[in-house]
N, C-alpha and C positions, 0 to 999 in steps of 0.2 A: 456409491455415496461417498463423498469426501467431506470430512470435517475440517473446518478452518478455524483457528483460534488466534486472534490478534492480541498483541500486547505492546506496551511501550508508550502509550499515549499519556497525556498529562498537561500540566500548566507550565508554560515557558514564557520568558520575556521576549519581546521583539529583538531579533538578532541572534537569538539562541538556537540550540540544536536539539533534535530528538531523533531517536532511531526506533522505528516501528518494526515489529517482527510478526510473521504469520506462519504458524506451524500447521502443516497439513497431514492428514492421516492417509493411509493407503500406500500402495507400492508403485503407483504410476505417476508420482509427482514430477519426475523428470520430463514427462511428456506434455505436461500442462503449460499453457500460456498463463502466466501469473500476472495479476494486475492489482494496483492500488487505486481505489476510487475515493471520492469524498463527497459529502453532502451537508448542506446547511439548510435550516428550516425554510420551507417554501421554495426551495430550488431543486432542480433535478440533480441526480447523482452524476458526477463527472469523472472522467478518467484523469488520473494524475500521472501514472506511469505504468508501463507494462514491460514484461521480459518474456521472450519466447524460450522454447526448449533449448535452442542453440545459443542463447545468451544475447540475442539482439534486443535492444531497448528502444522505448519510445516514451516521450515526455510531453505533457501539456506545455504550451508556450509559457504559461505563467510560472512554471517551476524549473524550467531549463536553467542549468548552471547552479541551481541551489539544492535540488533533490537528486539522489542517486538510488536507483533500484538495483538489487542484486539477489542472487539465489544461491543456496547451498543444497544441492541435490542429495548429498549424503545425510543431511539433517532434515530433509523435507521442509525447508524453511525459505521464505522470501523476506527480504528486508527493504525498508525504505529509510534511507538516511536523509534527514531534512535539516539543512543548514540555512542560516540567514532568514529565520522564520519571520513572517509578517503577520499582522493582525488578520489580514484577509485569508491566511491559511487556516484559520480557526474553522473546524468542521469535525464531523464524525468521519473517520477514515475506515474504509472497508477493504478487505482482501477478497480477491476473486480468483478462482481457478477455472480455466476453460479448456475444453478439448472438443473439437468439431463444433456441434451446436449445443453442447451441454455445458452449463456453468454452475458454479457453486459460490456461495457467499459466506463470509464470516459474520460475526455478530456486531462488529464495529468497535472502534476505540476512539474516544474523544481526545481531540487535540485543541487546546486553547492557548492562543498567543495573546498575552496581555501583560501590561505593566502594573 
């Protein structure tokens, strides 16, 4: 069992920045594919960005060039740096850890982009 705890969400103006963090428990963090997803009411959860154990990254088209995912295996933590935020980025952001067919979710953190 892996425990994931997200932090860093909040209210930010359009064009602003936030950095989300997700701290994971356990000793196998370095082996997990880590991902950030987001969800708004009435919509399916969507992948925002992911990073593999060897550091390869993948981004949704809507965030390319604005968001950056990174990981620190020594701290069991994955980050999502979000720049040039837009109103449409408003959502609950969830951290995910996956290995083979097993996945774990955090509790989510709210990001609101509004003036």
